[in-house]
Every structure is written in C-alpha cells, then in structure tokens.
C-alpha positions in Angstrom: -0.2 0.1 0.2 2.6 2.5 0.7 4.6 1.6 -2.4 1.5 2.4 -4.0 1.1 5.8 -2.3 4.4 6.9 -3.3 3.8 5.8 -7.1 1.1 7.5 -7.2 3.0 10.9 -5.4 5.3 10.7 -7.5 3.3 10.5 -10.2 0.7 13.4 -9.6 2.8 16.2 -10.3 3.6 14.9 -13.6 0.0 14.4 -14.4 -0.9 17.8 -12.8 1.6 19.3 -15.4 0.8 17.4 -18.3 -3.3 18.5 -17.4 -1.8 22.4 -17.5 0.0 22.3 -20.8 -3.0 20.5 -22.6 -5.3 22.9 -21.2 -2.9 26.3 -22.1 -1.8 24.9 -25.2 -4.6 23.3 -26.7 -8.1 23.4 -24.9 -7.8 27.3 -24.1 -6.7 28.4 -27.4 -8.6 26.0 -29.1 -11.7 27.8 -27.3 -14.0 30.4 -28.7 -16.6 32.3 -26.2 -19.1 35.1 -26.6 -18.5 37.8 -23.4 -20.8 40.4 -22.6 -19.9 43.0 -20.7 -21.6 46.4 -19.4 -20.0 49.8 -19.5 -21.8 52.5 -17.6 -20.1 56.0 -18.6 -21.0 58.7 -16.0 -20.4 61.6 -18.7 -20.8 62.3 -22.4 -23.0 59.4 -22.9 -26.4 60.8 -23.5 -29.7 58.8 -22.2 -30.8 58.3 -26.0 -27.6 56.1 -26.8 -28.1 54.1 -23.8 -27.9 50.3 -24.8 -25.5 50.6 -27.7 -24.0 47.0 -28.7 -20.7 46.9 -29.5 -18.7 43.8 -30.6 -15.1 43.7 -30.5 -12.9 41.5 -32.3 -8.9 42.1 -31.7 -6.1 40.3 -32.9 -7.8 37.9 -34.9 -4.5 36.4 -35.9 -5.6 34.0 -38.6 -3.4 31.7 -38.9 -2.1 31.2 -35.2 -3.1 27.6 -34.0 -6.7 26.6 -33.9 -7.5 30.1 -35.7 -7.6 28.7 -39.5 -10.1 30.2 -41.9 -12.8 27.6 -40.2 -12.7 29.1 -37.0 -13.0 32.6 -38.4 -16.2 32.0 -40.2 -17.3 30.6 -36.6 -16.2 34.0 -35.2 -18.3 35.7 -38.3 -21.3 33.4 -37.2 -21.2 33.6 -33.4 -20.5 37.6 -34.0 -23.4 38.1 -36.2 -25.6 36.0 -33.7 -24.8 38.3 -30.8 -26.9 41.2 -32.7 -24.8 44.2 -32.0 -25.5 47.8 -33.4 -22.0 48.1 -34.3 -18.9 45.9 -35.3 -15.4 47.2 -34.6 -12.4 45.2 -35.9 -9.5 46.0 -33.6 -6.5 45.1 -36.0 -4.1 42.2 -36.2 -5.3 40.2 -39.0 -2.8 38.2 -40.0 0.7 36.6 -38.2 4.2 36.3 -38.2 6.3 33.6 -36.7 3.8 32.4 -34.4 4.8 28.3 -33.2 2.9 26.1 -35.6 1.1 28.8 -36.9 0.3 28.3 -40.7 0.2 32.1 -42.9 -3.8 33.0 -44.1 -3.5 36.0 -46.9 -5.3 39.1 -45.3 -7.1 38.4 -49.0 -8.3 35.3 -47.3 -9.5 36.5 -43.9 -11.0 39.6 -45.1 -13.5 37.9 -47.5 -14.8 35.7 -44.7 -14.7 39.3 -42.4 -17.1 40.6 -45.4 -19.8 38.4 -44.0 -19.8 40.4 -40.8 -23.2 42.9 -40.3 -24.4 45.4 -37.9 -26.9 48.2 -38.4 -24.9 50.9 -37.4 -22.0 49.5 -39.6 -18.5 46.9 -39.8 -15.4 49.0 -39.3 -11.4 48.7 -38.8 -8.3 49.6 -38.1 -5.1 48.1 -38.4 -2.2 46.5 -36.1 1.2 46.2 -35.8 1.2 43.3 -37.5 -0.7 44.1 -40.2 1.8 47.1 -40.4 4.8 44.8 -40.6 3.4 42.7 -43.0 2.0 45.8 -45.2 -0.6 48.4 -44.1 -1.4 49.3 -47.6 -2.4 45.7 -48.4 -4.1 44.5 -45.5 -6.0 48.0 -45.8 -7.2 47.0 -49.8 -8.5 43.4 -48.8 -10.8 44.4 -45.8 -11.9 47.6 -47.8 -12.5 45.3 -50.8 -14.8 43.5 -48.5 -16.9 46.3 -48.1 -15.3 47.1 -44.4 -14.6 50.9 -43.8 -10.6 51.4 -42.6 -10.7 54.3 -40.1 -7.1 55.2 -39.7 -6.9 59.1 -37.6 -10.3 59.9 -39.0 -13.5 60.1 -37.8 -17.0 59.2 -39.0 -20.3 60.5 -37.8 -23.3 57.6 -37.1 -26.4 58.7 -37.2 -28.4 56.0 -38.0 -31.4 55.4 -35.1 -32.3 57.8 -32.3 -28.3 57.8 -31.0 -25.8 59.3 -33.2 -22.5 59.5 -32.4 -19.0 60.1 -33.7 -17.1 57.2 -34.3 -13.3 57.6 -34.2 -10.4 55.5 -35.2 -6.9 56.2 -34.4 -3.8 54.5 -36.0 -1.5 51.9 -34.4 0.6 53.2 -31.3 3.6 51.9 -32.9 3.7 51.6 -36.5 1.8 54.2 -37.5 1.4 58.0 -37.0 -1.9 57.5 -34.4 -2.9 61.2 -35.2 -5.7 61.5 -32.3 -5.9 65.6 -32.9 -6.7 65.1 -36.5 -8.9 62.7 -35.9 -10.9 64.7 -33.4 -10.6 67.8 -35.8 -13.2 65.7 -37.7 -15.6 65.6 -35.0 -18.1 69.0 -35.5 -21.0 68.6 -33.3 -21.8 68.0 -29.7 -22.8 63.9 -30.7 -20.6 61.8 -27.9 -17.5 60.0 -29.4 -16.5 56.4 -29.4 -13.4 55.7 -30.3 -11.2 52.3 -31.4 -7.7 51.3 -32.1 -5.0 48.7 -31.7 -2.7 49.4 -29.0 -4.2 50.7 -25.6 -1.0 52.7 -24.9 -2.5 55.4 -26.8 -5.3 56.0 -24.3 -3.1 58.5 -22.0 -3.6 61.2 -25.1 -7.0 60.3 -25.3 -8.9 64.0 -24.2 -12.1 63.7 -21.9 -14.2 64.5 -25.3 -14.0 60.9 -26.1 -16.7 58.8 -24.0 -15.2 55.4 -24.6 -11.9 54.0 -26.2 -11.8 50.6 -27.2 -8.7 48.4 -28.1 -6.9 45.0 -28.2 -3.1 44.0 -28.6 -2.5 43.0 -25.4 -4.2 39.3 -25.6 -4.7 40.2 -22.2 -0.9 38.4 -21.8 -2.3 35.4 -22.9 -1.4 33.9 -19.9 -3.0 34.7 -16.1 -1.4 33.3 -12.9 -3.9 33.4 -10.2 -2.2 35.8 -7.1 0.5 36.8 -9.5 -0.7 38.2 -12.3 0.1 38.2 -15.9 3.8 37.7 -16.5 4.4 39.1 -20.2 2.1 42.5 -21.0 3.0 43.9 -24.5 2.7 47.6 -23.1 4.5 50.3 -22.0 2.5 50.6 -18.9 2.2 47.2 -17.3 -1.1 45.6 -16.6 -2.7 48.8 -15.9 -3.9 48.4 -19.8 -3.7 44.8 -20.2 -7.6 43.3 -20.5 -11.2 44.7 -19.4 -12.6 48.0 -18.4 -10.2 50.8 -17.1 -11.5 54.1 -15.1 -8.7 56.2 -15.5 -9.5 60.2 -14.3 -12.8 59.7 -15.6 -12.2 58.2 -18.5 -13.1 55.1 -19.8 -11.0 52.4 -21.6 -12.2 48.6 -22.9 -9.0 46.3 -23.9 -10.4 42.7 -25.5 -8.2 40.0 -24.8 -8.9 39.3 -28.5 -8.9 35.7 -30.5 -5.6 34.3 -31.9 -2.2 33.9 -30.3 1.3 35.7 -31.3 4.7 34.2 -30.8 3.6 31.5 -28.5 0.7 29.7 -29.0 -0.5 29.8 -25.6 -3.3 30.7 -23.2 -4.5 30.0 -20.0 -6.9 31.9 -18.0 -7.5 34.0 -20.8 -9.5 32.6 -23.4 -10.2 33.4 -26.8 -13.4 35.8 -26.8 -15.6 37.9 -29.1 -16.2 40.5 -26.5 -19.8 42.8 -26.8 -20.0 45.9 -25.0 -23.2 47.4 -24.1 -22.7 51.4 -23.0 -24.8 52.6 -20.5 -24.9 56.1 -19.1 -25.6 56.4 -14.9 -29.1 58.2 -15.2 -30.6 55.7 -16.7 -28.7 52.2 -16.4 -31.9 50.3 -16.3 -32.8 51.8 -19.6 -34.3 49.5 -22.3 -31.7 48.9 -25.3 -32.2 50.8 -28.1 -34.7 50.1 -30.9 -33.5 48.4 -34.1 -32.1 51.6 -36.7 -33.2 51.6 -40.1 -30.3 49.4 -42.1 -27.4 50.8 -43.5 -27.2 49.1 -47.1 -25.6 45.8 -47.5 -24.4 45.5 -44.2 -27.6 44.0 -41.8 -30.0 41.3 -41.8 -30.2 40.3 -38.4 -33.0 40.1 -36.0 -34.1 42.4 -33.7 -31.5 43.6 -30.7 -31.4 41.2 -27.3 -30.5 42.6 -24.4 -27.7 41.2 -22.1 -29.1 39.9 -18.7 -25.6 40.9 -16.7 -22.6 42.5 -17.0 -20.5 39.5 -18.0 -22.1 36.8 -19.9 -20.1 34.1 -21.5 -21.4 31.2 -24.1 -18.0 29.4 -25.2 -16.8 26.3 -27.3 -14.0 24.5 -26.9 -13.4 22.6 -29.8 -9.6 20.7 -29.7 -9.2 19.5 -33.2 -12.7 19.0 -33.6 -12.8 15.6 -31.5 -14.7 17.1 -29.0 -17.2 20.1 -28.1 -18.3 21.1 -24.5 -20.7 24.3 -24.5 -20.9 26.0 -21.6 -23.1 29.1 -20.3 -21.6 31.3 -16.8 -23.3 34.8 -15.4 -20.5 36.4 -13.5 -21.4 39.6 -11.6 -18.4 41.8 -12.4 -16.4 42.9 -15.6 -12.9 41.3 -16.5 -9.8 43.3 -15.5 
C-alpha cells in the first residue's frame, strides 16, 4: 500500500503538469466564447444612446494555431448572432512567426470578414502585425470586403435615435496615431466612441471621447492567480492589459482578443468575441436601443437582444474538432 501511495505521489506532479500544459496549449487556445460586458459611462454618454451594443473582434491572428479560416467563419457567425449595433475590428488580422501557425493571406481572411453585419456598420483599424506585413495591402483587402478602415479619421453615424461619432486611431507602434487630427473632424456635440489597436495611446485620448476600445495585449495570454500576468506587451504593464479601465473619469475597454502571437498559449485568458453594452449612469436600467434603419448591404439580423448581466459568457471548446463542450456562466463583475 505504501509503495502504491509513493508511486501515486510521484506521478501526480507529472499528471498535473501534463494537464496544465494541455489546457494552456490546446484546450484554451482552441476555445471561443462570446463575452458580454456592460460599461457605464458617467459623463458624455446621452440617455438616447443607452444600450448601444458594440462587438469587438481584436487580434484575430488568422493562421495561428486553432485559428484558421474555419474558426474565423465561426467567429463571424457568432458575432452576427449576438446582434450588435456596430462591429469594430481592432487590428492584427495576420500572423508572423507564431509557433505552429500557418500563414493566411489578408485577402482570404477579409473575404470571410465581409460576411459580418450590423445596423451601424462594420469598421476596422490596423494593428502592428498588419503594418509589418504591409499596411496598404491589408487595408486594401479589408476595404475590398466592404469594410471601412478608419485610420486617424472620424465618421458620424446618424442611423437611429442615437447619432454618435466613431473615431479610428492608427496603431501606437507603427502608424501616426494622430488623435488631434481625428478629433478635429468631429464638428458637433454628439458623443465620441474611439477605437484603436494598441491601448498605450489612451493617455493621449481627451475627455471629449466617451469610451475608447482597443486590443493588442491579448490580456497577456497567461494569467497566474495571485501573481498576475507575467508578460503584457504594453509600456504600462498590466494597467491596460484587459477589460474596463477607468482613469481620471475616462473610460477604456481592452479586449483580450481571439488569436495568439509568438507562443500559442493561453491560460485563464480565453479567446473571446467581446460585446460591450454602453449605458449612462442616469438610466442604467433603460431598455436597449430599438433597431435602427439598416445601412445598405451590411445587416440582415433580427431584433437586438439585451444582456441579462454585466458579463455573460458563452463558450465553445473544440480541440482538433474531436470534442465539443458548451457552457454558459453568468458573472457579476467586469473582467480586468
């Protein structure tokens, strides 16, 4: 009996290590969830815009392990099924030198992304990996799929009862990221929603912008309880790593994204389609926005649905298509 106990004790650490490795390098990177968040903006967000739903697809890195064209098609279908008002693509559509990855051209990826639809449009910015491959090429591919790319520019979206400005900011590392030039295009007092690839630009975003949305960090890809996130590609460490950040009254939301970079690992930072519902403090319990008039060719969805809590997770785990588990959990707080 003692010999058996010693053998079990000797084997247990190896079994635990193997299990953690399988989870971090296979099961979690292969998973995909839709995570719904509620962000309450105290100032600068009118009651007419309460319930605006924003789907954020960040760091797709198409071609990274478990993130090929088939998975991208699933991302598109799950995003459309979430019935967002607007879809924001936050950059990094391609890969460079990720272990186990297989390059997918931006043209092939864009052809699938072109099936995204939302009543207030589908919009994109470029990330550092897109610029490393060739920013002009990636931009052409995305625009050829009918998706507008906003680089240091702003568009007024007037469909429905909530007109607002959507401002796209160039990548902090590889592009001009001219916030002042983009904001100069805003010529009325409608609320401003900004999105960019790298959250390190956030200190330069003025209070005129109600909410800034970004990606890039992948949430660090690895989160170790009690220790935090060992590696976050940001000048600010974990400060802008993931989720809703409130900084001197200004709001930032960072999506942990979908793909992987360099090392194809994720641990307690699962790939996700982030759906953010924005509300003001004055009418937090207001009903969601009514469906707006349809932008041509971009939406054939059904009526918008309201999130039941501040974070709703729906996940699908499909390691090698050999197994599938579906789970749903409700959580009382916002990630990050």
